[in-house]
N, CA, C and O of each residue as an XYZ file, in Angstrom:
856
protein
N     -14.140     27.759    -22.857
C     -15.457     27.124    -22.898
C     -16.528     28.153    -23.242
O     -16.512     29.283    -22.753
N     -17.454     27.732    -24.092
C     -18.535     28.638    -24.476
C     -19.404     29.012    -23.279
O     -20.023     30.075    -23.272
N     -19.454     28.143    -22.265
C     -20.254     28.434    -21.078
C     -19.764     29.700    -20.396
O     -20.564     30.458    -19.846
N     -18.458     29.937    -20.426
C     -17.894     31.144    -19.806
C     -18.372     32.382    -20.561
O     -18.695     33.400    -19.949
N     -18.415     32.296    -21.874
C     -18.890     33.421    -22.688
C     -20.339     33.748    -22.358
O     -20.692     34.912    -22.165
N     -21.174     32.722    -22.294
C     -22.586     32.951    -21.961
C     -22.722     33.518    -20.550
O     -23.572     34.373    -20.300
N     -21.888     33.044    -19.635
C     -21.943     33.538    -18.253
C     -21.613     35.025    -18.205
O     -22.289     35.794    -17.522
N     -20.573     35.429    -18.929
C     -20.193     36.843    -18.968
C     -21.319     37.682    -19.562
O     -21.648     38.747    -19.041
N     -21.910     37.195    -20.660
C     -23.023     37.898    -21.301
C     -24.192     38.066    -20.331
O     -24.768     39.148    -20.220
N     -24.531     36.992    -19.637
C     -25.670     37.024    -18.717
C     -25.417     37.949    -17.531
O     -26.317     38.676    -17.109
N     -24.204     37.928    -16.993
C     -23.879     38.776    -15.843
C     -23.918     40.260    -16.214
O     -24.435     41.083    -15.459
N     -23.369     40.590    -17.376
C     -23.400     41.991    -17.818
C     -24.838     42.441    -18.056
O     -25.228     43.534    -17.645
N     -25.625     41.594    -18.721
C     -27.019     41.940    -19.003
C     -27.819     42.086    -17.713
O     -28.612     43.017    -17.567
N     -27.607     41.165    -16.785
C     -28.318     41.257    -15.494
C     -27.924     42.546    -14.767
O     -28.780     43.245    -14.227
N     -26.636     42.852    -14.758
C     -26.170     44.059    -14.075
C     -26.786     45.317    -14.656
O     -27.222     46.198    -13.916
N     -26.823     45.404    -15.973
C     -27.438     46.572    -16.613
C     -28.943     46.608    -16.355
O     -29.503     47.655    -16.029
N     -29.582     45.466    -16.501
C     -31.023     45.411    -16.301
C     -31.449     45.726    -14.878
O     -32.558     46.207    -14.647
N     -30.576     45.457    -13.935
C     -30.949     45.628    -12.516
C     -30.770     47.052    -12.006
O     -31.070     47.330    -10.845
N     -30.281     47.966    -12.860
C     -30.158     49.361    -12.418
C     -31.556     49.933    -12.205
O     -32.306     50.075    -13.171
N     -31.926     50.266    -10.970
C     -33.306     50.695    -10.674
C     -33.495     52.195    -10.881
O     -33.527     52.966     -9.922
N     -33.617     52.593    -12.129
C     -33.650     54.029    -12.435
C     -34.800     54.758    -11.746
O     -34.621     55.875    -11.262
N     -35.982     54.135    -11.699
C     -37.106     54.788    -11.039
C     -36.801     55.071     -9.572
O     -37.063     56.163     -9.069
N     -36.253     54.089     -8.908
C     -35.892     54.244     -7.491
C     -34.837     55.330     -7.322
O     -34.961     56.194     -6.455
N     -33.795     55.283     -8.157
C     -32.677     56.220     -8.036
C     -33.120     57.653     -8.324
O     -32.753     58.570     -7.589
N     -33.897     57.855     -9.373
C     -34.309     59.212     -9.752
C     -35.206     59.847     -8.699
O     -35.025     61.014     -8.352
N     -36.170     59.091     -8.190
C     -37.067     59.644     -7.162
C     -36.304     59.908     -5.874
O     -36.544     60.913     -5.204
N     -35.402     59.028     -5.529
C     -34.584     59.222     -4.328
C     -33.684     60.451     -4.497
O     -33.491     61.222     -3.557
N     -33.140     60.622     -5.702
C     -32.204     61.715     -5.951
C     -32.899     63.071     -5.994
O     -32.409     64.033     -5.404
N     -34.040     63.160     -6.690
C     -34.677     64.453     -6.902
C     -35.770     64.781     -5.894
O     -36.049     65.954     -5.648
N     -36.395     63.757     -5.305
C     -37.488     64.011     -4.370
C     -37.205     63.518     -2.953
O     -38.013     63.702     -2.043
N     -36.045     62.890     -2.787
C     -35.635     62.376     -1.472
C     -36.698     61.449     -0.879
O     -36.928     61.440      0.331
N     -37.351     60.658     -1.767
C     -38.388     59.732     -1.334
C     -38.092     58.333     -1.861
O     -37.317     58.156     -2.802
N     -38.718     57.354     -1.242
C     -38.607     55.971     -1.700
C     -39.850     55.658     -2.527
O     -40.953     55.581     -1.984
N     -39.680     55.478     -3.834
C     -40.819     55.237     -4.716
C     -41.595     53.996     -4.306
O     -42.775     53.863     -4.631
N     -40.942     53.089     -3.595
C     -41.617     51.862     -3.165
C     -42.676     52.125     -2.108
O     -43.508     51.260     -1.833
N     -42.653     53.317     -1.511
C     -43.667     53.678     -0.514
C     -44.817     54.466     -1.133
O     -45.724     54.912     -0.429
N     -44.775     54.637     -2.459
C     -45.793     55.415     -3.154
C     -46.651     54.509     -4.036
O     -46.167     53.515     -4.579
N     -47.918     54.862     -4.171
C     -48.798     54.183     -5.113
C     -48.777     52.678     -4.999
O     -49.068     52.113     -3.945
N     -48.425     52.031     -6.106
C     -48.402     50.563     -6.137
C     -47.163     49.979     -5.503
O     -47.079     48.767     -5.303
N     -46.177     50.842     -5.175
C     -44.930     50.341     -4.608
C     -43.945     49.858     -5.654
O     -42.864     49.376     -5.317
N     -44.315     49.984     -6.930
C     -43.464     49.533     -8.027
C     -42.414     50.591     -8.348
O     -42.648     51.783     -8.148
N     -41.258     50.157     -8.846
C     -40.193     51.112     -9.170
C     -40.232     51.556    -10.629
O     -39.356     52.304    -11.065
N     -41.225     51.112    -11.387
C     -41.300     51.419    -12.810
C     -41.830     52.802    -13.109
O     -42.243     53.536    -12.212
N     -41.812     53.149    -14.396
C     -42.181     54.492    -14.845
C     -43.619     54.849    -14.501
O     -43.901     55.987    -14.127
N     -44.535     53.884    -14.624
C     -45.949     54.179    -14.361
C     -46.166     54.661    -12.940
O     -46.885     55.633    -12.713
N     -45.547     53.985    -11.983
C     -45.729     54.385    -10.589
C     -45.014     55.694    -10.284
O     -45.461     56.458     -9.428
N     -43.904     55.963    -10.978
C     -43.224     57.244    -10.799
C     -44.137     58.373    -11.266
O     -44.219     59.415    -10.616
N     -44.825     58.169    -12.391
C     -45.776     59.168    -12.881
C     -46.921     59.333    -11.897
O     -47.323     60.456    -11.589
N     -47.447     58.221    -11.404
C     -48.574     58.282    -10.461
C     -48.191     58.970     -9.165
O     -49.057     59.511     -8.477
N     -46.924     58.960     -8.823
C     -46.477     59.618     -7.593
C     -46.447     61.130     -7.750
O     -46.226     61.855     -6.780
N     -46.673     61.612     -8.986
C     -46.704     63.055     -9.218
C     -45.489     63.584     -9.948
O     -45.393     64.784    -10.204
N     -44.552     62.700    -10.289
C     -43.326     63.129    -10.965
C     -43.377     62.702    -12.429
O     -42.746     61.719    -12.816
N     -44.128     63.440    -13.236
C     -44.329     63.042    -14.629
C     -43.024     63.085    -15.423
O     -42.749     62.195    -16.227
N     -42.229     64.120    -15.191
C     -40.958     64.229    -15.893
C     -40.023     63.086    -15.547
O     -39.375     62.513    -16.423
N     -39.957     62.760    -14.272
C     -39.107     61.647    -13.841
C     -39.653     60.324    -14.356
O     -38.896     59.397    -14.644
N     -40.980     60.243    -14.469
C     -41.588     59.027    -15.008
C     -41.182     58.799    -16.452
O     -40.845     57.683    -16.847
N     -41.217     59.874    -17.240
C     -40.812     59.774    -18.645
C     -39.337     59.405    -18.756
O     -38.952     58.591    -19.595
N     -38.513     60.013    -17.899
C     -37.081     59.709    -17.913
C     -36.824     58.278    -17.466
O     -35.941     57.608    -18.001
N     -37.590     57.809    -16.493
C     -37.465     56.425    -16.036
C     -37.773     55.457    -17.170
O     -37.049     54.485    -17.385
N     -38.853     55.731    -17.891
C     -39.228     54.862    -19.016
C     -38.115     54.823    -20.053
O     -37.744     53.755    -20.540
N     -37.585     55.993    -20.385
C     -36.538     56.079    -21.400
C     -35.284     55.316    -20.962
O     -34.712     54.553    -21.741
N     -34.863     55.527    -19.717
C     -33.647     54.874    -19.225
C     -33.840     53.374    -19.063
O     -32.922     52.600    -19.335
N     -35.028     52.954    -18.622
C     -35.294     51.517    -18.495
C     -35.274     50.833    -19.859
O     -34.769     49.719    -19.997
N     -35.831     51.515    -20.871
C     -35.791     50.960    -22.221
C     -34.361     50.944    -22.753
O     -33.940     49.985    -23.399
N     -33.623     52.009    -22.476
C     -32.247     52.121    -22.971
C     -31.345     51.039    -22.383
O     -30.495     50.486    -23.081
N     -31.533     50.739    -21.093
C     -30.675     49.718    -20.486
C     -30.953     48.342    -21.086
O     -30.044     47.522    -21.213
N     -32.209     48.090    -21.453
C     -32.527     46.830    -22.111
C     -31.876     46.740    -23.479
O     -31.339     45.699    -23.858
N     -31.929     47.841    -24.214
C     -31.317     47.893    -25.540
C     -29.807     47.705    -25.448
O     -29.224     46.918    -26.195
N     -29.183     48.428    -24.533
C     -27.728     48.347    -24.383
C     -27.302     46.960    -23.922
O     -26.270     46.452    -24.361
N     -28.081     46.347    -23.047
C     -27.744     45.011    -22.542
C     -27.662     44.000    -23.677
O     -26.765     43.158    -23.700
N     -28.598     44.083    -24.618
C     -28.579     43.157    -25.758
C     -27.416     43.482    -26.690
O     -26.736     42.578    -27.176
N     -27.187     44.768    -26.940
C     -26.062     45.172    -27.789
C     -24.730     44.765    -27.167
O     -23.775     44.454    -27.880
N     -24.668     44.770    -25.840
C     -23.427     44.413    -25.142
C     -23.012     42.982    -25.433
O     -21.830     42.647    -25.355
N     -23.982     42.134    -25.769
C     -23.645     40.750    -26.110
C     -22.696     40.714    -27.305
O     -21.754     39.922    -27.336
N     -22.953     41.576    -28.287
C     -22.075     41.650    -29.451
C     -20.707     42.178    -29.086
O     -19.699     41.726    -29.629
N     -20.662     43.134    -28.168
C     -19.371     43.679    -27.748
C     -18.541     42.623    -27.025
O     -17.324     42.546    -27.196
N     -19.219     41.811    -26.216
C     -18.516     40.746    -25.496
C     -17.881     39.768    -26.474
O     -16.769     39.291    -26.250
N     -18.590     39.470    -27.559
C     -18.069     38.514    -28.538
C     -16.864     39.066    -29.291
O     -16.145     38.314    -29.950
N     -16.641     40.366    -29.198
C     -15.457     40.958    -29.827
C     -14.209     40.796    -28.970
O     -13.095     41.089    -29.405
N     -14.418     40.319    -27.729
C     -13.269     40.068    -26.855
C     -12.622     38.752    -27.269
O     -13.234     37.692    -27.141
N     -11.418     38.811    -27.753
C     -10.761     37.618    -28.285
C     -10.360     36.631    -27.191
O      -9.981     35.497    -27.484
N     -10.444     37.059    -25.932
C     -10.095     36.155    -24.836
C     -11.206     35.155    -24.538
O     -10.990     34.179    -23.820
N     -12.397     35.397    -25.089
C     -13.536     34.509    -24.843
C     -13.829     33.675    -26.081
O     -13.632     34.124    -27.210
N     -14.300     32.459    -25.853
C     -14.670     31.594    -26.966
C     -15.900     32.151    -27.675
O     -16.842     32.609    -27.029
N     -15.888     32.110    -28.986
C     -16.992     32.653    -29.763
C     -18.221     31.739    -29.695
O     -18.112     30.513    -29.699
N     -19.384     32.375    -29.633
C     -20.663     31.660    -29.659
C     -21.540     32.358    -30.681
O     -21.235     33.488    -31.062
N     -22.628     31.730    -31.147
C     -23.519     32.400    -32.107
C     -24.070     33.711    -31.541
O     -24.578     33.746    -30.420
N     -23.967     34.769    -32.311
C     -24.401     36.088    -31.857
C     -25.875     36.083    -31.453
O     -26.244     36.668    -30.435
N     -26.705     35.429    -32.241
C     -28.140     35.405    -31.939
C     -28.408     34.785    -30.576
O     -29.249     35.266    -29.817
N     -27.689     33.717    -30.277
C     -27.867     33.055    -28.981
C     -27.415     33.961    -27.840
O     -28.074     34.040    -26.803
N     -26.289     34.642    -28.036
C     -25.788     35.551    -27.005
C     -26.770     36.689    -26.766
O     -27.008     37.075    -25.622
N     -27.341     37.226    -27.839
C     -28.322     38.301    -27.709
C     -29.580     37.812    -26.994
O     -30.170     38.541    -26.197
N     -29.984     36.584    -27.280
C     -31.170     36.023    -26.635
C     -30.965     35.901    -25.130
O     -31.837     36.279    -24.348
N     -29.811     35.372    -24.726
C     -29.527     35.251    -23.297
C     -29.435     36.619    -22.645
O     -29.917     36.813    -21.529
N     -28.814     37.573    -23.342
C     -28.709     38.928    -22.794
C     -30.089     39.539    -22.596
O     -30.343     40.181    -21.577
N     -30.975     39.346    -23.556
C     -32.330     39.888    -23.455
C     -33.057     39.334    -22.236
O     -33.678     40.077    -21.476
N     -32.971     38.025    -22.062
C     -33.661     37.391    -20.941
C     -33.123     37.880    -19.608
O     -33.898     38.179    -18.699
N     -31.805     37.964    -19.480
C     -31.224     38.340    -18.192
C     -31.345     39.836    -17.912
O     -31.316     40.248    -16.752
N     -31.478     40.648    -18.949
C     -31.759     42.066    -18.718
C     -33.132     42.230    -18.083
O     -33.307     43.027    -17.161
N     -34.106     41.472    -18.581
C     -35.457     41.504    -18.013
C     -35.444     40.975    -16.583
O     -36.050     41.573    -15.694
N     -34.762     39.867    -16.359
C     -34.691     39.298    -15.011
C     -34.011     40.265    -14.053
O     -34.392     40.360    -12.886
N     -32.998     40.986    -14.548
C     -32.327     41.968    -13.698
C     -33.263     43.086    -13.287
O     -33.231     43.534    -12.141
N     -34.102     43.543    -14.217
C     -35.049     44.614    -13.897
C     -36.115     44.141    -12.902
O     -36.471     44.861    -11.969
N     -36.609     42.940    -13.115
C     -37.686     42.433    -12.261
C     -37.167     41.973    -10.904
O     -37.850     42.105     -9.888
N     -35.947     41.430    -10.899
C     -35.373     40.910     -9.650
C     -33.992     41.524     -9.390
O     -32.984     40.820     -9.449
N     -33.938     42.841     -9.102
C     -32.639     43.493     -8.870
C     -32.055     43.121     -7.502
O     -32.726     43.231     -6.476
N     -30.822     42.688     -7.507
C     -30.179     42.290     -6.247
C     -30.101     43.456     -5.263
O     -30.137     43.253     -4.049
N     -29.993     44.677     -5.790
C     -29.832     45.857     -4.933
C     -31.092     46.212     -4.156
O     -31.015     46.946     -3.170
N     -32.247     45.708     -4.576
C     -33.519     46.035     -3.918
C     -34.209     44.763     -3.425
O     -35.427     44.618     -3.529
N     -33.407     43.854     -2.890
C     -33.943     42.600     -2.347
C     -34.752     41.824     -3.384
O     -35.733     41.156     -3.057
N     -34.319     41.928     -4.643
C     -34.927     41.183     -5.751
C     -36.400     41.547     -5.987
O     -37.185     40.732     -6.472
N     -36.757     42.793     -5.633
C     -38.118     43.276     -5.869
C     -38.048     44.505     -6.771
O     -37.786     45.615     -6.308
N     -38.286     44.291     -8.064
C     -38.159     45.371     -9.019
C     -39.448     45.709     -9.724
O     -40.525     45.662     -9.131
N     -39.334     46.051    -10.998
C     -40.490     46.457    -11.771
C     -41.105     45.308    -12.549
O     -40.793     44.140    -12.319
N     -41.989     45.665    -13.478
C     -42.703     44.644    -14.253
C     -42.082     44.394    -15.625
O     -42.498     43.492    -16.352
N     -41.083     45.201    -15.969
C     -40.302     44.907    -17.159
C     -40.824     45.445    -18.472
O     -40.298     45.084    -19.525
N     -41.834     46.291    -18.454
C     -42.443     46.745    -19.710
C     -41.469     47.594    -20.533
O     -41.214     47.293    -21.699
N     -40.930     48.645    -19.930
C     -40.016     49.527    -20.662
C     -38.740     48.796    -21.059
O     -38.244     48.955    -22.174
N     -38.218     48.001    -20.142
C     -36.997     47.245    -20.449
C     -37.249     46.240    -21.561
O     -36.386     46.019    -22.411
N     -38.426     45.631    -21.557
C     -38.779     44.704    -22.628
C     -38.828     45.433    -23.968
O     -38.411     44.877    -24.985
N     -39.328     46.662    -23.985
C     -39.357     47.428    -25.226
C     -37.945     47.628    -25.763
O     -37.692     47.433    -26.952
N     -37.026     48.018    -24.880
C     -35.642     48.208    -25.305
C     -35.022     46.925    -25.823
O     -34.306     46.926    -26.825
N     -35.303     45.833    -25.133
C     -34.809     44.514    -25.544
C     -35.377     44.140    -26.918
O     -34.649     43.674    -27.795
N     -36.676     44.348    -27.089
C     -37.329     43.981    -28.341
C     -36.793     44.804    -29.514
O     -36.622     44.285    -30.618
N     -36.528     46.095    -29.266
C     -35.978     46.943    -30.333
C     -34.615     46.411    -30.779
O     -34.294     46.411    -31.967
N     -33.815     45.956    -29.803
C     -32.493     45.415    -30.126
C     -32.598     44.090    -30.870
O     -31.773     43.794    -31.734
N     -33.611     43.293    -30.537
C     -33.759     41.975    -31.167
C     -34.426     42.065    -32.537
O     -33.974     41.436    -33.494
N     -35.492     42.840    -32.630
C     -36.269     42.949    -33.870
C     -37.028     44.270    -33.824
O     -38.135     44.340    -33.291
N     -36.429     45.315    -34.386
C     -36.951     46.661    -34.163
C     -38.334     46.883    -34.782
O     -39.170     47.568    -34.192
N     -38.580     46.316    -35.955
C     -39.862     46.556    -36.610
C     -41.036     45.948    -35.827
O     -42.023     46.645    -35.596
N     -40.965     44.674    -35.412
C     -42.028     44.127    -34.555
C     -42.160     44.884    -33.236
O     -43.260     45.015    -32.700
N     -41.030     45.386    -32.711
C     -41.079     46.152    -31.460
C     -41.862     47.449    -31.651
O     -42.664     47.828    -30.798
N     -41.624     48.124    -32.773
C     -42.361     49.358    -33.073
C     -43.848     49.054    -33.251
O     -44.700     49.819    -32.800
N     -44.152     47.943    -33.905
C     -45.552     47.548    -34.088
C     -46.219     47.297    -32.734
O     -47.364     47.693    -32.517
N     -45.498     46.639    -31.827
C     -46.031     46.396    -30.482
C     -46.222     47.702    -29.729
O     -47.176     47.848    -28.964
N     -45.317     48.655    -29.945
C     -45.452     49.966    -29.310
C     -46.698     50.690    -29.818
O     -47.384     51.368    -29.053
N     -46.980     50.546    -31.089
C     -48.193     51.140    -31.664
C     -49.433     50.529    -31.012
O     -50.403     51.231    -30.726
N     -49.393     49.212    -30.779
C     -50.497     48.547    -30.081
C     -50.673     49.154    -28.687
O     -51.791     49.436    -28.258
N     -49.546     49.350    -27.987
C     -49.608     49.941    -26.642
C     -50.278     51.311    -26.683
O     -51.197     51.587    -25.914
N     -49.806     52.162    -27.590
C     -50.330     53.530    -27.673
C     -51.820     53.519    -28.006
O     -52.593     54.278    -27.421
N     -52.225     52.663    -28.941
C     -53.629     52.605    -29.358
C     -54.527     52.125    -28.218
O     -55.576     52.713    -27.957
N     -54.108     51.053    -27.540
C     -54.928     50.509    -26.449
C     -55.007     51.503    -25.291
O     -56.069     51.681    -24.693
N     -53.884     52.148    -24.977
C     -53.887     53.119    -23.888
C     -54.750     54.327    -24.234
O     -55.467     54.842    -23.377
N     -54.686     54.783    -25.485
C     -55.475     55.942    -25.906
C     -56.966     55.668    -25.768
O     -57.735     56.564    -25.420
N     -57.375     54.438    -26.039
C     -58.790     54.079    -25.976
C     -59.238     53.774    -24.549
O     -60.306     54.210    -24.120
N     -58.411     53.018    -23.812
C     -58.843     52.515    -22.506
C     -58.334     53.320    -21.323
O     -58.973     53.340    -20.271
N     -57.193     53.985    -21.476
C     -56.489     54.697    -20.393
C     -55.956     53.747    -19.330
O     -55.602     54.179    -18.233
N     -55.896     52.462    -19.644
C     -55.309     51.475    -18.730
C     -53.893     51.151    -19.211
O     -53.726     50.537    -20.264
N     -52.880     51.556    -18.454
C     -51.499     51.232    -18.812
C     -51.282     49.727    -18.768
O     -50.602     49.163    -19.624
N     -51.865     49.084    -17.762
C     -51.676     47.643    -17.601
C     -52.227     46.868    -18.787
O     -51.560     45.974    -19.308
N     -53.428     47.199    -19.215
C     -54.044     46.513    -20.353
C     -53.227     46.740    -21.620
O     -52.998     45.814    -22.399
N     -52.792     47.982    -21.815
C     -51.981     48.299    -22.987
C     -50.667     47.525    -22.954
O     -50.207     47.036    -23.986
N     -50.064     47.414    -21.776
C     -48.795     46.696    -21.627
C     -48.971     45.209    -21.920
O     -48.153     44.604    -22.613
N     -50.033     44.631    -21.394
C     -50.297     43.199    -21.579
C     -50.511     42.869    -23.055
O     -49.931     41.916    -23.576
N     -51.355     43.669    -23.728
C     -51.663     43.390    -25.132
C     -50.466     43.681    -26.035
O     -50.254     42.986    -27.029
N     -49.695     44.690    -25.697
C     -48.494     44.987    -26.480
C     -47.479     43.865    -26.350
O     -46.871     43.450    -27.337
N     -47.296     43.373    -25.123
C     -46.364     42.263    -24.904
C     -46.822     41.021    -25.660
O     -46.011     40.323    -26.268
N     -48.121     40.750    -25.619
C     -48.659     39.568    -26.301
C     -48.537     39.690    -27.818
O     -48.416     38.684    -28.518
N     -48.568     40.926    -28.323
C     -48.526     41.120    -29.774
C     -47.122     40.982    -30.350
O     -46.960     40.678    -31.531
N     -46.102     41.206    -29.515
C     -44.740     41.197    -30.058
C     -44.357     39.873    -30.729
O     -43.845     39.901    -31.847
N     -44.583     38.709    -30.095
C     -44.236     37.464    -30.786
C     -44.973     37.291    -32.106
O     -44.416     36.766    -33.070
N     -46.217     37.730    -32.150
C     -46.999     37.622    -33.388
C     -46.328     38.421    -34.498
O     -46.121     37.920    -35.603
N     -45.991     39.679    -34.184
C     -45.325     40.522    -35.178
C     -43.946     39.963    -35.535
O     -43.538     39.991    -36.696
N     -43.234     39.456    -34.523
C     -41.871     38.961    -34.746
C     -41.843     37.773    -35.703
O     -40.917     37.630    -36.501
N     -42.876     36.915    -35.614
C     -42.889     35.722    -36.462
C     -43.552     35.974    -37.817
O     -43.273     35.266    -38.784
N     -44.427     36.980    -37.891
C     -45.108     37.260    -39.152
C     -44.307     38.195    -40.050
O     -44.355     38.075    -41.274
N     -43.573     39.124    -39.445
C     -42.803     40.080    -40.234
C     -41.605     39.375    -40.892
O     -41.115     38.377    -40.364
N     -41.138     39.879    -42.021
C     -39.942     39.302    -42.651
C     -38.766     39.349    -41.675
O     -38.512     40.380    -41.053
N     -38.063     38.247    -41.545
C     -36.964     38.188    -40.588
C     -35.957     37.122    -41.006
O     -36.264     36.212    -41.777
N     -34.747     37.263    -40.474
C     -33.732     36.233    -40.673
C     -34.124     35.012    -39.840
O     -34.888     35.148    -38.883
N     -33.625     33.834    -40.178
C     -33.991     32.628    -39.413
C     -33.617     32.782    -37.934
O     -32.473     33.093    -37.602
N     -34.594     32.562    -37.061
C     -34.341     32.651    -35.626
C     -33.748     31.336    -35.115
O     -34.170     30.251    -35.515
N     -32.764     31.458    -34.224
C     -32.236     30.273    -33.553
C     -33.235     29.825    -32.494
O     -34.153     30.567    -32.145
N     -33.053     28.611    -31.985
C     -33.965     28.102    -30.949
C     -33.965     28.987    -29.709
O     -35.042     29.324    -29.216
N     -32.782     29.387    -29.171
C     -32.808     30.290    -28.007
C     -33.539     31.598    -28.292
O     -34.231     32.123    -27.420
N     -33.392     32.127    -29.506
C     -34.078     33.373    -29.847
C     -35.594     33.173    -29.869
O     -36.344     34.009    -29.366
N     -36.032     32.069    -30.451
C     -37.467     31.770    -30.478
C     -38.014     31.660    -29.064
O     -39.082     32.190    -28.755
N     -37.269     30.966    -28.206
C     -37.717     30.792    -26.822
C     -37.827     32.128    -26.098
O     -38.784     32.367    -25.361
N     -36.843     32.993    -26.313
C     -36.843     34.293    -25.635
C     -37.964     35.189    -26.158
O     -38.597     35.908    -25.385
N     -38.211     35.147    -27.471
C     -39.304     35.939    -28.049
C     -40.641     35.536    -27.431
O     -41.544     36.363    -27.301
N     -40.764     34.272    -27.054
C     -42.004     33.793    -26.431
C     -42.003     33.983    -24.914
O     -43.033     34.316    -24.326
N     -40.858     33.774    -24.289
C     -40.792     33.770    -22.821
C     -40.893     35.174    -22.234
O     -41.607     35.373    -21.252
N     -40.196     36.151    -22.813
C     -40.196     37.500    -22.230
C     -41.607     38.084    -22.162
O     -41.976     38.618    -21.116
N     -42.416     38.010    -23.226
C     -43.798     38.507    -23.094
C     -44.585     37.771    -22.016
O     -45.388     38.381    -21.310
N     -44.363     36.469    -21.884
C     -45.055     35.707    -20.841
C     -44.660     36.196    -19.454
O     -45.502     36.282    -18.561
N     -43.384     36.515    -19.272
C     -42.917     37.030    -17.981
C     -43.578     38.371    -17.679
O     -44.069     38.595    -16.573
N     -43.586     39.253    -18.666
C     -44.196     40.577    -18.486
C     -45.681     40.446    -18.151
O     -46.184     41.126    -17.257
N     -46.374     39.574    -18.869
C     -47.804     39.372    -18.607
C     -48.016     38.778    -17.223
O     -48.920     39.194    -16.497
N     -47.182     37.802    -16.854
C     -47.300     37.175    -15.526
C     -47.095     38.193    -14.409
O     -47.741     38.108    -13.365
N     -46.196     39.158    -14.624
C     -45.962     40.188    -13.611
C     -47.160     41.123    -13.456
O     -47.230     41.889    -12.495
N     -48.084     41.065    -14.380
C     -49.295     41.887    -14.311
C     -50.488     41.098    -13.767
O     -51.634     41.485    -13.991
N     -50.234     40.010    -13.065
C     -51.345     39.157    -12.619
C     -52.312     39.913    -11.691
O     -53.524     39.710    -11.757
N     -51.772     40.777    -10.836
C     -52.656     41.548     -9.964
C     -53.473     42.560    -10.766
O     -54.645     42.797    -10.474
N     -52.843     43.148    -11.774
C     -53.562     44.085    -12.644
C     -54.677     43.379    -13.402
O     -55.770     43.922    -13.567
N     -54.392     42.163    -13.863
C     -55.412     41.387    -14.574
C     -56.603     41.128    -13.658
O     -57.755     41.231    -14.079
N     -56.315     40.792    -12.406
C     -57.384     40.546    -11.434
C     -58.228     41.811    -11.241
O     -59.457     41.745    -11.197
N     -57.549     42.974    -11.125
C     -58.281     44.228    -10.935
C     -59.053     44.628    -12.190
O     -60.147     45.185    -12.099
N     -58.484     44.344    -13.356
C     -59.199     44.633    -14.596
C     -60.491     43.831    -14.675
O     -61.533     44.352    -15.073
N     -60.414     42.579    -14.298
C     -61.592     41.720    -14.335
C     -62.638     42.162    -13.309
O     -63.839     42.003    -13.527
N     -62.166     42.718    -12.188
C     -63.082     43.158    -11.132
C     -63.532     44.614    -11.312
O     -64.370     45.105    -10.557
N     -62.973     45.296    -12.313
C     -63.340     46.686    -12.543
C     -62.752     47.657    -11.548
O     -63.285     48.751    -11.361
N     -61.640     47.271    -10.894
C     -61.042     48.143     -9.882
C     -59.656     48.643    -10.286
O     -58.956     49.246     -9.473
N     -59.255     48.399    -11.530
C     -57.933     48.821    -11.980
C     -57.870     50.334    -12.124
O     -58.850     50.975    -12.503
N     -56.694     50.904    -11.813
C     -56.505     52.356    -11.923
C     -56.498     52.770    -13.392
O     -55.800     52.181    -14.218
N     -57.293     53.798    -13.696
C     -57.367     54.325    -15.054
C     -56.735     55.717    -15.066
O     -57.145     56.588    -14.298
N     -55.746     55.934    -15.926
C     -55.086     57.218    -15.984
C     -56.086     58.299    -16.348
O     -56.922     58.127    -17.235
N     -55.981     59.438    -15.630
C     -56.894     60.542    -15.876
C     -57.981     60.621    -14.829
O     -58.666     61.637    -14.714
N     -58.146     59.534    -14.050
C     -59.134     59.565    -12.969
C     -58.572     60.312    -11.779
O     -57.390     60.184    -11.460
N     -59.398     61.076    -11.133
C     -58.970     61.718     -9.908
C     -58.959     60.694     -8.795
O     -59.613     59.655     -8.889
N     -58.210     60.987     -7.734
C     -58.162     60.053     -6.606
C     -59.551     59.849     -6.013
O     -59.888     58.754     -5.561
N     -60.347     60.903     -6.019
C     -61.666     60.793     -5.416
C     -62.553     59.863     -6.217
O     -63.250     59.017     -5.659
N     -62.520     60.030     -7.571
C     -63.363     59.173     -8.402
C     -62.869     57.751     -8.391
O     -63.661     56.812     -8.473
N     -61.533     57.577     -8.288
C     -60.982     56.230     -8.232
C     -61.412     55.535     -6.961
O     -61.694     54.337     -6.964
N     -61.464     56.293     -5.865
C     -61.909     55.705     -4.606
C     -63.370     55.329     -4.652
O     -63.907     54.818     -3.669
């Protein structure tokens, strides 16, 4: 049954996506729980804010890599002759969605994970690398001007579907179209508190000292 194939794809993607690299790296190298620092988030931004810039960069890279590998793994699963074949695009779409869900809701951390920005980048590169790079450029530009990681993340996520549909591409299947739209919405929704702080002028701006932020 094709349902079994999709189930295997989703479980592998969720498992890869749920690896909490930020939590593991800070625990391993600093013997601390990143959830007790800053915003309490396990993502790269909070790792950097905790004072571990190198670990923050590594967290971002590994979180993006797991998203990329999770989507690529869908193709590897379809090479298993014991499973019924399904459309590759559909399998990749399901893998992308469940990799993000794994990062945001990791079973190992009581389903309290990150906001999915880095993992979404890895997923997007696997699905459509050129629109993903364009969205990354948006992130870098907005962050360079505003110094708000949250604002840059929100606008970059929102821009990806635009680039994905405007850039030359092969015909997208319905599941792929849904995932291209849903994943950015999930990432933006996870930033609801940041949006509230941005509107109130209380959002953390990178480069501010703790004293000036207070």
